C-alpha positions as CSV (number, residue, x, y, z in Angstrom):
1,M,0.0,0.0,0.0
2,R,2.8,2.4,0.9
3,K,4.6,1.7,-2.4
4,D,1.4,2.2,-4.3
5,I,0.8,5.6,-2.6
6,S,4.4,6.6,-3.0
7,E,4.3,6.0,-6.8
8,K,1.0,7.9,-7.1
9,M,2.3,10.8,-5.1
10,K,5.9,11.0,-6.4
11,K,6.8,14.5,-7.6
12,E,3.1,15.5,-7.3
13,Y,1.9,15.4,-3.7
14,F,2.9,16.0,-0.2
15,Y,1.5,13.6,2.4
16,F,0.3,14.9,5.7
17,P,-1.6,12.5,7.9
18,Q,-4.5,14.7,9.1
19,H,-5.8,12.0,11.6
20,E,-3.4,10.0,13.8
21,N,-4.0,7.2,16.2
22,D,-3.3,7.7,19.9
23,P,-3.0,4.2,21.6
24,K,-3.2,5.8,25.0
25,K,-6.5,7.5,24.0
26,K,-5.7,10.5,26.3
27,N,-5.9,13.2,23.7
28,L,-8.7,12.0,21.5
29,G,-10.4,14.8,19.5
30,K,-7.6,17.2,20.1
31,Y,-5.2,18.7,17.5
32,E,-1.5,18.5,17.7
33,K,1.1,20.5,15.7
34,R,3.1,18.5,13.2
35,T,6.0,19.6,11.0
36,Y,7.1,18.3,7.6
37,I,10.7,19.1,6.6
38,S,12.0,18.5,3.1
39,Q,15.2,19.6,1.4
40,D,13.9,23.1,0.7
41,T,10.6,23.3,2.5
42,T,9.3,23.3,6.1
43,F,5.6,22.8,6.4
44,T,3.6,23.0,9.7
45,Y,0.1,21.7,10.0
46,Q,-2.5,20.4,12.5
47,S,-3.2,16.7,13.0
48,K,-6.3,15.4,14.8
49,I,-5.9,12.6,17.4
50,V,-8.4,9.8,16.8
51,D,-8.9,6.2,17.9
52,W,-7.5,3.3,15.9
53,E,-10.8,2.4,14.2
54,T,-11.2,6.0,12.9
55,A,-7.6,6.2,11.8
56,L,-7.8,2.9,9.9
57,L,-11.1,3.9,8.2
58,R,-9.8,7.3,7.1
59,S,-6.5,5.9,6.0
60,S,-8.2,3.3,3.8
61,H,-10.4,6.0,2.3
62,C,-7.4,8.2,1.6
63,Y,-5.6,5.3,0.1
64,L,-8.5,4.5,-2.3
65,Q,-8.9,8.2,-3.2
66,V,-5.2,8.9,-3.8
67,T,-4.7,5.8,-5.9
68,N,-7.9,6.5,-8.0
69,K,-9.6,3.4,-6.6
70,L,-12.4,5.2,-4.9
71,H,-14.6,5.8,-7.9
72,P,-18.1,7.3,-7.5
73,Q,-19.6,4.9,-10.1
74,D,-18.6,1.9,-7.9
75,V,-20.0,3.6,-4.8
76,K,-23.2,4.3,-6.7
77,V,-23.6,0.6,-7.6
78,I,-23.2,-0.4,-3.9
79,F,-25.5,2.4,-2.7
80,D,-28.2,1.5,-5.2
81,S,-28.2,-2.1,-4.2
82,L,-28.4,-1.2,-0.5
83,A,-31.3,1.2,-1.3
84,T,-33.1,-1.6,-3.2
85,R,-32.6,-4.0,-0.3
86,K,-34.2,-1.4,2.0
87,K,-37.1,-1.1,-0.5
88,I,-36.2,2.4,-1.5
89,I,-37.0,2.3,-5.2
90,A,-35.4,5.3,-6.8
91,T,-35.9,6.2,-10.5
92,K,-32.7,8.2,-10.5
93,S,-29.7,8.5,-8.2
94,A,-26.4,10.4,-8.1
95,I,-23.4,9.9,-5.9
96,G,-20.8,12.6,-5.2
97,I,-17.4,12.2,-3.4
98,I,-16.1,15.5,-2.0
99,S,-12.5,15.4,-0.9
100,T,-10.8,18.4,0.8
101,F,-7.4,19.1,2.0
102,Y,-5.9,22.5,1.0
103,K,-7.7,22.1,-2.3
104,E,-11.1,20.5,-3.0
105,Q,-11.9,17.6,-5.4
106,N,-15.4,16.7,-6.5
107,E,-16.3,13.5,-8.3
108,W,-19.8,12.4,-9.3
109,A,-21.5,9.4,-10.6
110,G,-25.1,9.9,-11.9
111,D,-26.8,12.8,-13.5
112,T,-28.1,15.9,-11.6
113,T,-29.9,18.2,-14.0
114,S,-27.5,18.8,-16.9
115,M,-24.5,17.2,-15.2
116,S,-23.0,14.4,-17.2
117,V,-22.4,10.9,-15.8
118,D,-19.0,10.5,-14.0
119,Y,-18.4,14.2,-14.0
120,R,-15.2,15.4,-12.4
121,T,-14.4,19.0,-11.5
122,S,-10.8,18.8,-10.3
123,I,-7.8,16.6,-10.8
124,D,-5.9,17.8,-7.8
125,K,-5.1,15.3,-5.1
126,L,-3.2,15.9,-1.9
127,G,-2.0,13.4,0.7
128,G,-4.1,12.7,3.8
129,F,-7.4,14.3,3.1
130,E,-8.9,16.5,5.8
131,N,-12.3,15.3,5.0
132,I,-14.0,12.9,2.5
133,S,-17.8,13.4,2.2
134,Y,-20.3,11.4,0.3
135,L,-23.4,13.2,-1.1
136,V,-26.4,11.3,-2.4
137,Y,-29.3,12.6,-4.5
138,L,-32.4,10.3,-4.9
139,D,-35.5,10.7,-7.1
140,Y,-38.2,8.4,-5.8
141,S,-42.0,8.4,-5.9
142,F,-44.5,9.1,-3.1
143,G,-45.3,5.4,-3.0
144,T,-41.8,4.8,-1.6
145,I,-42.3,7.3,1.2
146,W,-45.7,5.7,2.0
147,K,-44.2,2.2,2.3
148,L,-41.3,3.4,4.4
149,M,-43.4,5.6,6.7
150,P,-43.7,4.2,10.2
151,K,-47.2,3.0,10.9
152,I,-47.3,5.1,14.1
153,A,-47.0,8.1,11.8
154,L,-50.1,7.1,10.0
155,Y,-52.0,6.8,13.2
156,I,-50.8,10.2,14.3
157,L,-52.0,11.7,11.0
158,L,-55.4,10.1,11.4
159,L,-55.6,11.4,14.9
160,L,-54.7,14.9,13.8
161,Q,-57.4,14.8,11.1
162,V,-60.0,13.7,13.7
163,L,-58.9,16.5,16.1
164,C,-59.0,19.1,13.3
165,G,-62.5,17.9,12.3
166,I,-63.7,18.1,15.9
167,T,-62.2,21.6,16.3
168,L,-63.8,22.8,13.0
169,I,-67.2,21.4,14.0
170,G,-67.0,23.0,17.4
171,W,-66.0,26.3,15.9
172,L,-69.0,26.1,13.4
173,I,-71.4,25.3,16.3
174,K,-70.0,28.2,18.4
175,R,-70.2,30.6,15.4
176,A,-73.8,29.5,14.7
177,K,-74.8,30.1,18.3
178,E,-73.2,33.5,18.3
179,R,-75.0,34.4,15.1
180,R,-78.3,33.2,16.4
181,K,-78.0,35.8,19.2
182,E,-77.9,38.5,16.5
183,I,-81.5,37.9,15.5
184,V,-83.4,40.5,17.5
185,K,-87.1,41.5,17.5
186,L,-87.4,45.2,17.4
187,K,-90.1,47.3,19.3
188,N,-92.0,48.0,16.1
189,G,-92.5,44.3,15.5
190,N,-89.8,44.0,12.8
191,Y,-86.9,41.5,13.1
192,K,-83.2,42.4,12.7
193,I,-81.4,39.4,11.2
194,D,-77.8,40.4,11.2
195,S,-77.7,43.4,8.9
196,I,-81.1,42.6,7.3
197,I,-84.5,44.0,8.5
198,F,-87.5,41.7,8.1
199,N,-91.0,43.3,8.2
200,P,-93.6,40.6,8.5
201,D,-96.4,43.0,7.8
202,T,-95.1,44.2,4.5
203,M,-93.3,40.9,3.9
204,K,-90.1,42.7,3.0
205,L,-86.5,41.8,3.6
206,T,-84.3,44.9,3.4
207,N,-80.5,45.4,3.6
208,E,-78.4,48.5,2.8
209,E,-78.4,47.9,-0.9
210,K,-81.6,46.1,-1.9
211,E,-85.1,45.1,-0.9
212,L,-86.9,41.8,-1.5
213,V,-90.6,41.1,-1.1
214,L,-91.4,37.6,0.0
215,P,-94.4,35.6,-1.1
216,A,-97.0,35.0,1.6
217,Q,-96.0,31.4,2.2
218,Q,-92.3,32.3,2.6
219,N,-93.1,35.2,4.8
220,Q,-95.1,33.0,7.1
221,L,-92.5,30.3,7.0
222,L,-89.6,32.7,7.9
223,L,-91.8,34.1,10.7
224,L,-92.3,30.6,12.0
225,F,-88.5,30.1,12.4
226,L,-88.0,33.6,14.0
227,Q,-90.7,33.0,16.6
228,S,-89.5,29.5,17.5
229,E,-87.0,28.7,20.3
230,D,-83.5,28.4,19.0
231,H,-85.0,29.1,15.6
232,K,-85.8,25.4,15.2
233,V,-89.1,24.2,13.7
234,S,-90.1,20.6,13.5
235,K,-91.0,19.2,10.1
236,D,-94.4,18.1,11.4
237,T,-95.2,21.6,12.6
238,I,-94.4,23.0,9.1
239,M,-96.6,20.4,7.4
240,D,-99.5,20.9,9.8
241,T,-99.2,24.7,9.5
242,F,-99.4,24.8,5.7
243,W,-101.2,21.7,4.6
244,A,-104.0,19.6,5.7
245,K,-103.1,16.3,7.5
246,N,-104.8,14.2,4.8
247,Y,-102.7,16.0,2.1
248,S,-100.7,13.2,0.5
249,D,-97.8,15.2,-0.8
250,S,-97.1,17.5,2.1
251,R,-93.5,16.4,2.6
252,T,-92.6,17.2,-1.0
253,K,-94.4,20.6,-0.8
254,M,-92.5,21.4,2.5
255,T,-89.1,20.6,0.9
256,T,-90.0,22.9,-2.1
257,A,-91.1,25.7,0.2
258,I,-87.9,25.4,2.3
259,D,-85.8,25.5,-0.9
260,R,-87.6,28.7,-2.1
261,L,-87.0,30.4,1.2
262,R,-83.3,29.5,1.1
263,T,-83.2,31.0,-2.4
264,S,-84.8,34.2,-1.1
265,L,-82.3,34.5,1.8
266,K,-79.5,34.0,-0.6
267,G,-81.0,36.7,-3.0
268,I,-80.9,39.3,-0.2
269,E,-77.3,38.3,0.5
270,S,-78.0,36.8,3.9
271,E,-75.4,34.5,5.4
272,R,-78.1,32.6,7.2
273,I,-79.1,29.1,5.9
274,I,-81.9,26.7,6.7
275,Y,-80.2,23.5,7.8
276,T,-81.3,20.0,8.6
277,Q,-79.3,16.8,9.4
278,K,-80.1,13.6,7.5
279,G,-82.8,11.8,9.4
280,S,-83.5,14.8,11.6
281,D,-87.1,15.9,12.5
282,Y,-86.2,19.6,12.5
283,Y,-85.2,22.4,10.3
284,E,-83.0,25.1,11.8
285,L,-82.2,28.7,10.8
286,I,-78.5,29.2,11.5
């Protein structure tokens, strides 16, 4: 190995071990001053004290890099196989090896945007590298993320959705209750529905910009809601008020009348709606 490195570095490179092993492990992580002396040059540098495993790993990386044996394409093949084994199916991948000493070297395998395969930005190599970093770019589908996502994360997402739904429903109910308080009966017998004035005698709905005259049935139906507690009216009450009990099509007529009143409220630009839940026996003005 030393001979191989010497041949590669002959007349081109200085070799400064940037990480050295300390068998006593007393100064791990600290830097010590080192001096390199040649025939015409004295060079002083800092060397980091590391354990044996780190020194061996970094020395092997430096050896492979200096001798041109650490090629990004080989690393890419290994990484792609490991990713596939972990069920990370990538449509594209790119591997970069960034080596720094007093100069920087970048080597790539793969294609990032317009970058060509096995692209190299520098041919400078210098002895014991201060740092060798590996960068990976992956392009994979959402399905891969879904498969790799921990199941507990799915449960948390579902719980958050439920909590958001409950919060939204609670806010809508609270807002509806606050709005119901804004319906006020005035001393002259008219009703103030938010910014709209309803006159049951003239059957008119009036806001700042327009006026709408209600048909008699809609006028009486709206008055029924306004006079009821919590502005709720049972469907039976509506049918009994407007149609005889033996009338065969009273439910259909009631639905049509409610829809027409909804249209009139929308026409006067009221934010109020007439609402009923599926299977409920009541209509509610909210």
